[in-house]
C-alpha positions as CSV (number, residue, x, y, z in Angstrom):
1,M,0.1,-0.3,0.0
2,D,1.2,3.6,-1.1
3,P,2.6,5.0,2.4
4,A,1.3,8.7,1.0
5,S,-2.2,7.6,1.1
6,A,-4.2,9.7,3.0
7,H,-7.0,7.1,3.7
8,P,-5.2,4.1,4.2
9,D,-7.8,2.2,5.6
10,D,-9.7,2.8,1.7
11,P,-7.7,1.3,-0.7
12,H,-8.3,2.1,-4.2
13,Y,-7.9,-1.2,-6.7
14,V,-7.0,0.5,-10.1
15,H,-3.0,-0.8,-9.8
16,R,-5.2,-4.2,-10.2
17,T,-6.5,-3.8,-13.5
18,G,-4.3,-5.3,-15.4
19,W,-3.8,-8.8,-14.6
20,L,-7.8,-8.9,-13.1
21,R,-9.2,-7.8,-16.8
22,A,-7.3,-10.7,-18.1
23,A,-7.8,-13.3,-15.3
24,V,-11.8,-12.3,-15.2
25,L,-11.5,-12.5,-19.4
26,G,-9.7,-15.7,-19.3
27,A,-12.1,-17.8,-16.6
28,N,-15.1,-16.6,-18.4
29,D,-14.1,-17.8,-21.6
30,G,-13.0,-21.0,-20.0
31,I,-16.2,-21.9,-18.6
32,V,-18.6,-20.2,-21.6
33,S,-16.6,-21.4,-25.0
34,V,-16.0,-25.6,-23.0
35,S,-18.9,-25.9,-21.3
36,S,-20.6,-24.6,-24.9
37,L,-18.7,-26.9,-26.7
38,I,-19.8,-29.8,-24.6
39,L,-23.2,-28.6,-24.6
40,G,-23.6,-28.2,-28.3
41,V,-21.7,-32.1,-29.0
42,A,-23.9,-33.6,-26.3
43,A,-26.8,-32.1,-28.2
44,A,-25.7,-33.4,-31.4
45,T,-24.8,-37.3,-29.8
46,P,-25.1,-38.9,-26.9
47,E,-21.5,-40.6,-27.0
48,P,-19.7,-39.5,-23.5
49,Q,-16.5,-40.2,-25.1
50,A,-17.0,-37.4,-28.2
51,V,-18.3,-35.4,-25.6
52,L,-14.8,-35.4,-23.4
53,V,-12.4,-35.6,-26.1
54,A,-14.2,-32.0,-27.8
55,G,-13.6,-30.4,-23.9
56,V,-10.4,-31.3,-23.2
57,A,-9.1,-30.3,-27.0
58,G,-11.3,-27.2,-26.4
59,L,-9.4,-26.4,-22.9
60,V,-5.9,-26.9,-24.6
61,A,-6.7,-25.0,-27.8
62,G,-8.4,-22.2,-25.8
63,A,-5.9,-21.7,-22.8
64,M,-2.9,-21.5,-25.9
65,S,-5.1,-19.3,-27.9
66,M,-6.0,-16.9,-25.2
67,A,-2.3,-16.9,-23.5
68,A,-0.8,-15.9,-27.4
69,G,-3.7,-13.6,-28.0
70,E,-3.2,-11.3,-24.7
71,Y,0.4,-11.6,-25.1
72,I,0.6,-10.2,-28.8
73,S,-2.1,-8.5,-28.2
74,V,-0.8,-6.4,-25.2
75,S,2.7,-6.5,-26.8
76,S,1.0,-4.2,-29.3
77,Q,-0.2,-1.9,-26.8
78,R,3.2,-1.9,-25.2
79,D,5.3,-1.1,-28.6
80,S,2.5,2.0,-29.1
81,E,3.1,3.0,-25.6
82,Q,7.1,2.7,-26.0
83,A,6.9,4.9,-29.6
84,D,4.7,7.3,-28.4
85,I,7.3,8.1,-25.8
86,S,10.5,7.8,-27.9
87,R,8.3,11.1,-29.8
88,E,8.0,12.5,-26.5
89,R,11.6,12.6,-25.7
90,Q,12.7,13.4,-28.7
91,A,10.4,16.9,-28.7
92,L,11.7,17.6,-25.4
93,M,15.3,17.6,-26.8
94,Q,14.0,19.8,-29.9
95,T,11.9,22.2,-28.7
96,P,12.0,22.1,-24.8
97,E,10.1,25.6,-24.3
98,D,7.1,24.3,-26.5
99,E,6.4,21.3,-24.6
100,Q,7.0,22.7,-21.2
101,E,3.8,25.7,-22.8
102,E,2.7,22.7,-23.6
103,L,2.4,21.0,-20.1
104,A,1.1,24.4,-18.7
105,A,-2.2,24.3,-21.2
106,I,-2.9,21.0,-19.7
107,Y,-2.9,22.0,-16.0
108,R,-4.5,25.3,-17.0
109,S,-6.9,23.0,-19.0
110,R,-7.8,20.9,-15.6
111,G,-8.9,23.8,-13.6
112,L,-5.4,25.9,-12.6
113,S,-4.7,29.4,-12.8
114,A,-2.6,30.8,-15.5
115,A,0.1,31.6,-13.0
116,T,-0.1,28.6,-10.8
117,A,-0.2,25.8,-14.5
118,A,3.0,28.1,-15.3
119,T,4.7,27.6,-12.0
120,V,4.0,23.4,-11.7
121,A,5.1,22.5,-15.6
122,R,8.2,24.8,-14.8
123,E,8.9,22.7,-11.7
124,L,7.7,19.4,-13.2
125,T,9.9,19.9,-16.0
126,A,13.0,20.6,-13.9
127,L,12.1,17.8,-11.7
128,D,12.0,15.4,-14.6
129,P,10.4,16.5,-17.8
130,L,9.6,13.3,-19.7
131,A,7.8,11.5,-16.3
132,A,5.5,14.8,-16.5
133,H,4.7,14.3,-20.0
134,V,4.4,10.7,-20.1
135,R,1.7,10.7,-17.2
136,D,-0.2,14.2,-17.8
137,E,0.1,14.7,-21.5
138,L,0.2,10.6,-22.8
139,G,-1.9,9.6,-19.9
140,L,0.3,6.4,-18.9
141,S,1.0,5.2,-15.9
142,D,2.4,2.1,-13.8
143,A,-0.9,1.2,-12.7
144,F,-2.1,1.0,-16.7
145,A,1.3,-0.3,-18.0
146,A,1.1,-3.1,-20.5
147,R,2.3,-5.9,-19.1
148,P,2.1,-8.6,-21.6
149,L,3.6,-11.8,-19.8
150,Q,1.7,-11.0,-16.8
151,A,-1.5,-10.7,-19.3
152,A,-1.0,-14.3,-21.1
153,L,0.2,-15.9,-17.8
154,A,-3.3,-15.0,-16.2
155,S,-5.5,-15.4,-18.8
156,G,-4.3,-18.9,-20.1
157,V,-3.5,-20.1,-16.2
158,T,-7.1,-18.9,-15.2
159,F,-8.7,-20.2,-18.9
160,S,-7.5,-23.4,-18.0
161,G,-9.1,-23.8,-14.5
162,A,-12.1,-22.6,-15.2
163,A,-12.3,-25.0,-18.1
164,A,-12.0,-27.9,-16.3
165,V,-15.1,-27.4,-14.5
166,P,-17.5,-28.0,-17.0
167,L,-15.0,-30.8,-18.2
168,V,-15.0,-32.6,-15.1
169,A,-18.9,-32.6,-14.5
170,A,-19.3,-34.0,-18.0
171,W,-16.7,-36.6,-16.9
172,L,-18.8,-37.1,-14.3
173,A,-22.1,-37.3,-15.1
174,P,-24.2,-40.0,-16.4
175,A,-24.2,-40.2,-20.3
176,T,-28.3,-39.1,-20.0
177,A,-27.1,-35.9,-17.8
178,I,-24.3,-34.5,-19.1
179,I,-26.3,-31.3,-20.1
180,P,-28.1,-30.6,-17.3
181,A,-25.1,-31.8,-15.2
182,V,-22.8,-29.2,-17.3
183,L,-25.3,-26.5,-17.5
184,M,-26.0,-26.2,-13.8
185,V,-22.2,-26.6,-12.7
186,S,-21.3,-23.8,-15.4
187,V,-24.1,-21.4,-14.3
188,V,-22.5,-22.0,-10.7
189,A,-19.2,-21.4,-11.9
190,L,-19.9,-18.2,-13.4
191,A,-21.7,-16.7,-10.6
192,I,-18.6,-17.0,-8.2
193,L,-16.3,-16.0,-11.0
194,G,-18.4,-12.8,-11.2
195,A,-18.6,-12.3,-7.1
196,L,-15.0,-13.1,-7.2
197,G,-14.2,-11.0,-10.0
198,A,-16.6,-7.6,-7.6
199,R,-14.5,-8.4,-5.1
200,A,-10.9,-8.3,-6.3
201,G,-12.1,-4.9,-7.7
202,A,-14.1,-4.0,-5.3
203,A,-17.0,-3.4,-7.4
204,P,-21.0,-4.3,-6.8
205,L,-21.6,-7.4,-6.5
206,V,-25.0,-7.6,-7.8
207,P,-24.8,-6.5,-11.5
208,A,-21.1,-8.2,-12.1
209,V,-22.7,-11.5,-11.0
210,L,-26.0,-11.1,-13.5
211,R,-23.4,-9.8,-16.2
212,V,-21.3,-12.5,-16.2
213,V,-24.1,-15.3,-15.7
214,G,-26.7,-14.1,-17.9
215,W,-23.9,-13.4,-21.2
216,G,-22.4,-16.9,-20.3
217,V,-26.5,-19.1,-20.5
218,F,-27.0,-17.2,-23.4
219,A,-23.7,-18.2,-25.4
220,M,-24.6,-21.7,-23.6
221,A,-27.8,-22.1,-24.7
222,I,-27.0,-20.4,-28.3
223,T,-24.3,-23.6,-28.9
224,A,-26.8,-26.1,-27.4
225,A,-29.7,-24.9,-29.7
226,V,-27.3,-25.1,-32.8
227,G,-26.2,-28.4,-32.2
228,W,-29.8,-30.1,-31.2
229,L,-30.8,-28.5,-34.5
230,F,-28.1,-29.4,-36.9
231,G,-26.8,-32.7,-35.0
232,V,-23.4,-31.6,-35.6
233,S,-20.6,-30.4,-32.9
234,V,-20.1,-26.6,-32.5
């Protein structure tokens, strides 16, 4: 916790957004995609082995896809951030006075008087001009910095763990009860995921749970309906 916090008994959780977003996305996709796959196959064929093979394949392929996708997308974000920082560093070297005035203009737009804005810009420029521009002009900070490896690990691990829930349910359920068992377990898992995500981010509980469960059930219902209508795995 930041020792300079004015309210140490009421901390902020914004620093968790990087890994929390990837973790919730991975877990939600793991539950929804693998359970939807299992439901679609089970609706098309009652053969348990086919259901389990499809579920395992979905888990492995999904985990790898999520991890790779997160790493690539967040790396692209990081590359863009670094390019902006490099351009800002070059501008500070070539036109320092213009950059300081630009900083002062930003502070004026936020409500400071012209004199105060000029003083703040001058003092921050003397302290660390690049840090001031990165923070106040580009809007970048350590809390929101792109971390590709962290995002990839959070997404891949949570996808695998969450996808295992409907897969285990399908494995343990009788052949005639795979669909209701997977559906019931998946809904409970989605509700728990919504609650955990809300708690980790100190957000309202009920909207998060309803959002995660509602969209998850919708996706599973559509996939199961396709499998039932066409008699093919989806």
